[in-house]
C-alpha positions, 0 to 999 in steps of 0.5 A, spaced: 511 453 556 509 453 563 504 448 566 499 454 568 499 456 561 499 449 558 493 447 563 489 454 560 490 453 553 489 445 553 482 447 556 481 453 551 484 449 545 483 442 546 488 437 545 489 438 537 489 445 538 494 445 543 499 440 540 499 445 534 501 451 538 506 447 542 510 445 536 512 453 536 517 453 541 516 461 543 513 462 551 512 469 549 507 467 543 504 462 548 503 467 553 500 472 549 495 468 546 493 465 553 492 473 555 487 475 549 483 468 549 482 469 556 481 477 555 476 476 549 473 470 551 471 466 545 466 460 545 471 456 541 478 457 538 481 454 532 488 454 531 490 454 523 497 450 522 496 452 514 494 445 512 490 445 506 484 442 511 485 448 516 485 453 511 479 450 508 476 450 514 476 458 515 474 459 508 468 455 509 467 458 516 466 465 512 460 462 508 458 458 514 457 464 519 454 469 513 460 474 513 461 471 505 456 468 500 458 464 494 457 467 487 456 464 480 463 464 479 467 458 482 471 460 488 468 467 488 465 470 494 462 477 496 463 480 503 459 486 505 461 491 510 457 496 514 454 502 510 458 506 514 464 502 515 467 502 508 474 506 509 480 507 513 478 510 520 483 515 520 480 519 526 480 513 531 487 510 528 492 512 533 499 510 534 500 509 542 506 513 545 508 514 552 507 521 555 512 526 553 513 523 546 512 527 540 512 524 533 510 531 530 503 535 528 502 530 522 502 524 526 495 522 530 497 519 537 494 517 543 497 516 550 499 509 551 497 508 558 490 511 557 489 508 550 491 501 552 486 501 558 480 503 553 481 498 548 482 493 553 475 495 556 472 495 549 475 488 548 473 485 554 469 479 553 468 481 546 468 474 542 463 471 547 459 467 543 464 467 537 469 463 534 476 465 535 481 464 529 488 463 530 493 465 524 500 465 523 503 469 517 510 472 515 511 479 512 516 478 506 518 471 504 519 466 509 526 463 511 529 470 509 532 476 512 526 480 511 521 475 514 517 478 520 512 473 523 505 475 525 500 472 529 493 474 528 487 473 533 480 474 530 473 472 530 472 474 523 473 468 518 472 474 513 479 477 515 482 471 516 480 468 509 482 475 506 489 474 510 490 467 507 490 470 500 494 476 501 500 473 506 505 468 506 503 462 511 507 463 517 506 457 521 513 454 519 516 460 520 514 461 527 517 454 528 523 455 524 525 462 528 523 459 535 524 462 541 528 468 537 522 470 533 521 477 534 514 477 531 508 482 530 501 481 534 494 482 531 488 482 536 481 484 532 474 483 533 468 485 529 464 486 535 457 485 535 454 484 528 447 486 525 442 481 521 447 482 515 453 480 519 456 487 519 459 490 525 454 494 529 458 499 534 461 503 530 462 509 535 466 504 539 471 503 533 478 503 535 484 501 531 490 502 536 498 501 534 502 500 540 509 500 537 512 498 544 508 492 544 509 491 537 501 490 537 495 492 533 488 492 536 482 493 532 475 493 534 468 494 532 470 494 524 470 489 518 473 493 513 479 491 511 484 497 511 482 497 519 482 490 520 487 486 516 492 488 521 498 485 516 497 491 511 498 498 513 497 497 520 503 493 521 506 497 516 507 502 522 510 497 526 515 495 521 517 503 519 519 503 527 523 497 526 526 499 520 528 506 523 532 502 529 535 497 525 537 501 518 532 498 513 526 501 510 519 500 509 516 504 503 509 504 500 511 502 494 510 497 488 515 493 486 516 491 478 520 488 473 521 492 467 524 488 461 530 491 457 534 489 451 536 482 450 532 479 456 534 483 461 530 485 467 531 491 471 527 492 478 524 498 480 520 501 486 514 506 485 511 510 490 504 514 488 499 517 492 491 514 491 489 516 484 496 517 481 497 511 477 500 506 482 496 500 480 496 501 472 503 502 473 504 495 477 500 492 471 503 495 465 502 490 460 509 487 457 512 488 464 512 483 470 509 485 477 512 483 484 508 487 488 503 493 488 503 496 495 508 495 500 516 494 500 521 492 505 528 495 502 535 492 505 542 493 503 545 487 502 553 486 499 552 494 497 546 493 493 539 495 495 534 489 495 527 489 495 521 484 497 514 485 496 511 484 504 505 481 501 503 476 496 496 478 494 492 484 492 487 488 496 485 493 490 480 498 488 475 495 483 472 501 481 473 503 474 476 496 472 474 494 465 476 489 459 480 495 455 484 498 460 485 493 465 485 486 461 490 482 466 485 484 472 479 483 468 481 476 466 483 474 474 476 477 476 472 473 471 476 466 472 474 461 477 479 462 482 479 464 490 477 471 490 473 475 495 469 482 492 466 487 497 461 492 497 459 491 490 452 489 487 450 482 486 445 480 481 439 475 482 443 470 478 449 471 483 453 475 478 456 482 480 457 489 478 461 495 480 462 502 478 465 502 471 465 495 469 463 493 462 456 493 460 449 496 463 448 497 470 443 492 472 436 495 475 436 492 481 440 487 486 443 487 493 449 491 495 452 494 501 446 498 502 441 492 502 436 491 497 438 496 491 435 499 485 437 504 481 435 511 484 435 508 491 437 514 496 440 513 503 438 516 509 441 523 508 438 523 501 444 521 497 443 517 491 447 510 492 451 507 487 451 500 485 457 499 488 461 503 493 467 507 490 472 504 495 469 497 493 475 492 493 477 485 490 482 480 494 486 475 490 493 472 490 498 474 485 499 467 483 492 468 479 495 474 475 498 472 468 504 478 469 507 475 475 514 476 476 518 469 478 522 473 483 515 474 488 518 469 493 525 470 492 528 470 500 534 475 497 529 480 494 530 483 487 536 488 486 533 495 485 535 499 479 531 505 480 526 508 485 520 512 482 516 517 485 509 520 482 503 524 483 497 528 480 501 534 477 497 539 472 503 544 471 510 543 474 513 536 473 515 533 466 513 526 465 519 523 467 526 526 470 532 523 473 535 526 479 542 528 480 544 524 485 541 520 491 540 526 496 537 530 490 532 525 489 530 523 496 529 531 497 526 534 491 522 528 488 520 523 494 520 528 500 517 534 495 511 529 493 504 532 492 498 530 489 492 534 486 485 532 488 480 530 483 473 533 483 470 526 482 472 523 489 475 528 493 471 534 493 474 541 490 479 539 484 486 541 483 488 542 491 495 540 492 496 535 498 503 534 500 504 526 501 512 525 502 514 518 499 506 517 499 507 515 506 505 520 510 499 517 513 503 511 515 509 514 519 510 512 526 516 516 527 517 523 526 518 526 519 524 529 519 527 522 522 524 518 516 527 523 511 534 522 514 533 515 514 532 515 507 538 519 506 542 515 510 540 508 507 545 510 501 551 511 505 554 504 505 551 502 498 556 501 492 551 501 487 546 506 488 539 506 485 537 512 480 531 516 483 526 518 478 519 522 478 514 521 473 507 525 472 502 522 468 497 528 468 501 534 465 496 539 462 497 545 457 494 552 458 487 550 455 487 544 460 488 538 455 492 532 458 499 532 454 500 525 455 496 519 453 495 513 458 499 508 454 505 513 454 508 511 461 510 504 457 515 509 454 518 512 460 519 506 464 523 503 458 527 509 458 528 509 465 531 502 464 536 504 459 538 509 464 539 505 469 544 501 465 547 507 462 545 505 455 542 512 453 544 519 455 540 525 458 539 532 458 541 536 464 536 541 466 535 546 473 531 540 476 534 534 473 535 530 467 530 528 462 530 524 456 533 526 449 528 527 443 531 522 439 531 516 444 524 517 445 522 518 438 525 511 437 522 508 444 515 511 442 516 507 435 518 501 438 514 500 444 507 503 442 508 503 434 507 511 434 510 517 431 513 522 437 513 529 434 519 534 436 513 539 438 510 534 443 517 533 446 518 540 447 511 541 450 511 535 455 519 537 457 518 544 457 521 547 464 516 551 467 520 556 472 515 560 475 511 553 477 517 550 479 519 556 484 512 556 487 513 548 488 519 550 492 516 555 496 510 551 498 515 545 500 520 549 504 514 552 508 511 545 510 518 543 512 519 550 516 512 550 519 509 543 520 515 539 521 519 539 527 526 536 526 527 537 518 534 536 516 538 542 514 540 538 508 533 539 505 533 546 505 540 546 502 538 542 496 531 546 495 535 552 495 540 550 490 535 548 486 532 554 486 538 558 484 539 553 478 532 555 476 533 563 477 540 562 473 536 559 467 530 564 468 535 570 467 538 566 461 532 563 457 526 566 460 520 563 464 519 557 460 525 553 457 524 548 451 529 542 452 532 544 445 535 550 449 539 546 454 542 541 449 
């Protein structure tokens, strides 16, 4: 550290803070910190070195400054965001690119020079009168090839506290990597706060991701999706790094499926919102490694995956004791936990949409003082909690946590799963023919139907390849090619599957029970080890009836009829052909650099479907294909 930087930091951090920082031998880090302390100009700076005392200071500061309030259950706190700051701000979340760089029409970008100028103008002196909290974290397990150190500068103790629950401490990782650390940088300010301690200047809310500088800037917002920079924001940085270095960053859960004789096989899964991702990650009888973001690397010819995080920032709406027993227990046990934008009762209890029991008549929520029937300024009735209300907890509080969470080597991936909300096309579970077939017809062809309750008009199919469309920082075609190329050096290639929990009959009735997914995953686990055979269809491989009949009895203690099997696993030729047409059109008209193999694989599948149609008709029950 040069003398000028030392003198400045000593003046702003004090001797104790400077000594903490000097233990990290990284001049680039020191210069970055000095630059933004000077630019944002906080009154105080607290350097967190991850000691219990330092962590407690930040947790207590969140309550002390009014960003959180203690609840009746020991360790639980409540946080409120501004009524109009309750979700990711897609309009003002931009990938910064140099003039002339085009990432394609689906990725929101901004001119790097112009946006950096704007965000620096917004953030000039933005922390004046406030305390800056300096945090060090690690994406992925520490002391690992997966490890990416991250420094977070924020004036929100709530954000710093949330990250403490969600991410592994990284102070020692910065020390370990020293001057060679290639780290991500996060600069956040909640901006001016109102009397409820929520961000006021939402017209100046900005979330800018600078790929070239490996930096995320976030201003005038508190909602976690806009401010917890290590989550979906740094995911864009990691996708860019992985593209350059030959590894993958995926919007995927990681879970252990428990097979015969104590065997555990690990699966990843990508699901758009409202398609069963959390319920899958939390399947009872199985174990969770992660529920949201995974890094995948090739190691000794195998695919290994880690959970980028170590906590859960989950939607609390609908969680109840019957359907979500593990989460329910965690939410009602004394431990460190933050809930946001739910109803707080006078007794300091909480209520959310879909919780067991009656709705309290009044309380305090994201709109202020609340009562049943209260309406906002637009005349819209305000529910007791926001539909996007959240809970933040450490995965260590869950009883189904897998022991491999912090394994620096990651877990060997046996299978990769893609699932969407699909009423009429995909069967409940299907294996691809090979890696390219899976990546293209399942991952890169992923769609999900909207639901009337939360997304407006029902049944509208939204394209969302790999459930990662919103978070890409590289062109779609390049992203698909990266996924295809990832298998080139593999000696053991994971199987790729699709699942569909939402298939309906012609009368609109669901053909599956919610719990049936337990059977689909047990079958996939057996397939990954070659323990059961499958039936070849024009779109992939499906289970044999006798295997499912046995698994339904073993796993769910219920009978499974041949009639149910035929209805669920019927190949729907017209719908499957229509899907190919939709996907092909997207790649022809909305993607600039679609790899040729995408069209080749789709056309090959089309010909298989047409040949089967000539032989068997439009709707083919699996018994005809055996």
